[in-house]
C-alpha positions as CSV (number, residue, x, y, z in Angstrom):
1,X,101.1,90.2,94.6
2,X,101.7,86.9,96.2
3,X,99.8,88.0,99.3
4,X,96.6,88.8,97.3
5,X,94.1,86.5,95.9
6,X,93.3,86.6,92.3
7,X,89.8,87.7,91.4
8,X,89.9,86.6,87.8
9,X,92.1,84.7,85.3
10,X,91.6,84.8,81.6
11,X,92.8,86.2,78.3
12,X,93.3,89.8,77.3
13,X,93.2,90.1,73.5
14,X,93.8,93.1,71.2
15,X,93.7,91.9,67.6
16,X,97.1,92.3,65.8
17,X,98.7,93.6,69.0
18,X,98.7,91.0,71.7
19,X,96.9,88.1,73.3
20,X,97.9,86.6,76.6
21,X,96.8,84.9,79.8
22,X,96.6,87.2,82.7
23,X,95.4,87.4,86.4
24,X,93.5,90.2,87.9
25,X,94.2,91.4,91.5
26,X,92.0,93.7,93.6
27,X,93.2,97.3,94.1
28,X,90.2,99.5,95.2
29,X,86.4,99.3,95.2
30,X,84.0,96.4,95.4
31,X,84.8,93.2,93.6
32,X,81.6,91.1,94.4
33,X,80.6,90.8,90.7
34,X,83.8,91.1,88.9
35,X,84.9,87.5,89.0
36,X,81.6,86.4,87.5
37,X,81.1,89.3,85.2
38,X,84.5,89.4,83.5
39,X,84.4,87.3,80.4
40,X,86.9,84.5,79.7
41,X,88.5,86.8,77.2
42,X,88.6,90.6,77.5
43,X,88.6,92.0,74.0
44,X,90.1,95.4,73.6
45,X,88.1,97.3,71.0
46,X,90.3,100.4,70.6
47,X,92.1,103.4,72.2
48,X,90.8,106.4,74.0
49,X,92.4,109.6,75.2
50,X,93.3,109.9,78.9
51,X,91.4,113.2,79.1
52,X,88.2,111.6,78.0
53,X,88.6,108.9,80.7
54,X,89.6,111.3,83.4
55,X,86.6,113.5,82.6
56,X,84.3,110.4,82.8
57,X,86.0,109.2,86.1
58,X,85.4,112.6,87.6
59,X,81.7,112.5,86.9
60,X,81.5,108.9,88.0
61,X,83.1,109.7,91.4
62,X,80.3,112.2,92.1
63,X,77.6,109.7,91.3
64,X,75.9,107.9,94.2
65,X,74.6,105.1,92.0
66,X,77.9,104.1,90.4
67,X,81.0,102.5,91.8
68,X,84.6,102.8,90.6
69,X,86.6,99.5,90.9
70,X,90.3,99.2,90.2
71,X,92.0,96.0,89.3
72,X,95.6,95.2,88.4
73,X,96.4,92.8,85.6
74,X,99.6,90.8,85.7
75,X,100.9,88.1,83.3
76,X,99.8,84.7,84.4
77,X,103.3,83.2,83.7
78,X,106.7,84.4,82.6
79,X,106.0,83.2,79.1
80,X,103.1,85.6,78.9
81,X,105.3,88.7,79.8
82,X,106.4,89.4,76.3
83,X,102.8,89.9,75.0
84,X,101.9,91.8,78.2
85,X,104.7,94.2,77.6
86,X,103.8,94.5,74.0
87,X,100.3,95.6,74.9
88,X,101.6,98.0,77.6
89,X,104.1,99.5,75.1
90,X,101.4,99.9,72.4
91,X,99.2,102.1,74.6
92,X,102.1,103.9,76.4
93,X,103.9,104.9,73.3
94,X,100.7,106.3,71.8
95,X,99.6,108.1,75.1
96,X,96.3,106.3,75.0
97,X,94.2,103.9,77.2
98,X,92.5,100.7,76.1
99,X,88.7,100.4,75.8
100,X,87.2,97.0,76.5
101,X,84.6,96.0,73.9
102,X,82.8,93.2,75.7
103,X,81.4,94.4,79.0
104,X,78.8,92.5,81.0
105,X,75.8,93.5,83.0
106,X,77.4,95.0,86.1
107,X,80.4,96.5,84.3
108,X,79.4,99.6,82.4
109,X,82.8,100.7,81.2
110,X,86.2,99.1,81.4
111,X,89.5,100.8,80.6
112,X,93.1,99.6,80.6
113,X,95.4,102.3,81.9
114,X,99.1,101.6,81.2
115,X,101.2,102.5,84.3
116,X,104.8,101.6,84.7
117,X,106.1,100.7,88.2
118,X,107.7,104.1,88.3
119,X,104.5,106.1,87.4
120,X,102.6,107.8,90.2
121,X,99.0,106.7,90.7
122,X,96.8,109.2,88.9
123,X,95.1,111.5,91.4
124,X,91.7,110.8,89.8
125,X,91.9,107.2,91.1
126,X,92.7,108.1,94.7
127,X,91.9,107.5,97.5
128,X,92.1,103.7,97.3
129,X,89.4,101.7,99.2
130,X,90.9,98.3,99.3
131,X,94.3,96.5,99.3
132,X,95.9,99.2,97.1
């Protein structure tokens, strides 16, 4: 990550689970509006089944008017890692993704997908068009 520029820095907050400072790094897609459209605090409003997200992503990829952007969140400091891991564990242990509750004008939907460093990239997200 040290070779990539951050596109955003702020809080991720899921009430009664975790709140931490994080940085976002580009993975794939266009990032022109993300740095200005992501709020100071990303509030996670709940959980969603992966099947629902993958069905939606499949439809989105066939749309000419919509764009899929992928970003990677990483704890801003070592001290933030405990809360970051708590949130990851919360979603991973339940087999669910996170749904962001406070999207802005250019961001229609935002999901947090818990992937460990050993997990393969879900095929629905490939191919990458960006730094990867």
